[in-house]
C-alpha positions in Angstrom: -1.4 -26.6 -12.9 -1.2 -26.8 -16.6 -1.3 -23.8 -18.9 -3.8 -24.4 -21.6 -4.4 -23.0 -25.0 -7.1 -24.1 -27.4 -4.6 -26.2 -29.3 -2.3 -27.6 -26.6 -1.4 -27.9 -22.9 2.0 -26.8 -21.7 4.1 -27.1 -18.6 7.3 -25.3 -17.8 10.3 -26.8 -15.9 13.5 -25.1 -14.8 16.5 -27.4 -14.3 19.7 -26.0 -12.6 22.8 -28.2 -12.5 26.2 -27.7 -11.0 29.3 -29.8 -10.7 30.4 -30.9 -7.3 34.1 -32.0 -7.3 33.8 -34.6 -4.6 30.3 -36.1 -5.0 31.1 -39.1 -7.2 33.7 -41.7 -7.2 37.1 -40.6 -5.9 38.6 -38.0 -8.3 35.4 -38.0 -10.4 33.2 -34.8 -10.2 29.5 -35.4 -9.9 26.5 -33.3 -11.0 23.8 -32.1 -8.6 20.9 -29.8 -9.1 17.4 -28.6 -8.6 14.3 -29.2 -10.8 11.3 -26.9 -10.5 7.8 -27.1 -11.9 7.2 -23.4 -12.6 3.4 -23.4 -12.4 3.3 -24.9 -8.9 6.7 -23.8 -7.6 7.4 -27.4 -6.6 11.1 -28.2 -6.4 13.2 -31.3 -6.0 16.9 -31.9 -5.4 18.6 -33.7 -8.3 21.4 -36.2 -7.9 21.4 -37.9 -11.3 19.7 -37.8 -14.7 17.1 -40.3 -13.7 15.8 -38.0 -10.9 15.2 -35.2 -13.5 13.3 -37.6 -15.8 11.3 -39.0 -12.9 10.3 -35.5 -11.7 9.2 -34.4 -15.2 7.4 -37.7 -15.9 5.4 -37.5 -12.7 4.0 -34.2 -13.7 3.3 -35.3 -17.3 1.4 -38.3 -16.0 -0.7 -36.1 -13.7 0.9 -37.5 -10.5 2.0 -34.2 -9.0 1.9 -35.7 -5.5 4.8 -37.9 -6.4 6.7 -35.0 -7.9 7.3 -33.1 -4.7 7.8 -31.4 -2.5 11.6 -31.9 -2.4 11.7 -35.7 -2.2 
């Protein structure tokens, strides 16, 4: 669902990231996280920056089915 105003449409996303010490190459910490589309409550696990961008882009393109749940 999009929030609308007479002048614009808006969507809200919450991205939470944390460092996992043993998730990347040996000795290299990796980042993991969760992305949430606030209006729908849809969340997805994040394992890299591309996953964040794909999640947001799917909502902006109107393809909410591809955005979740928790792919």
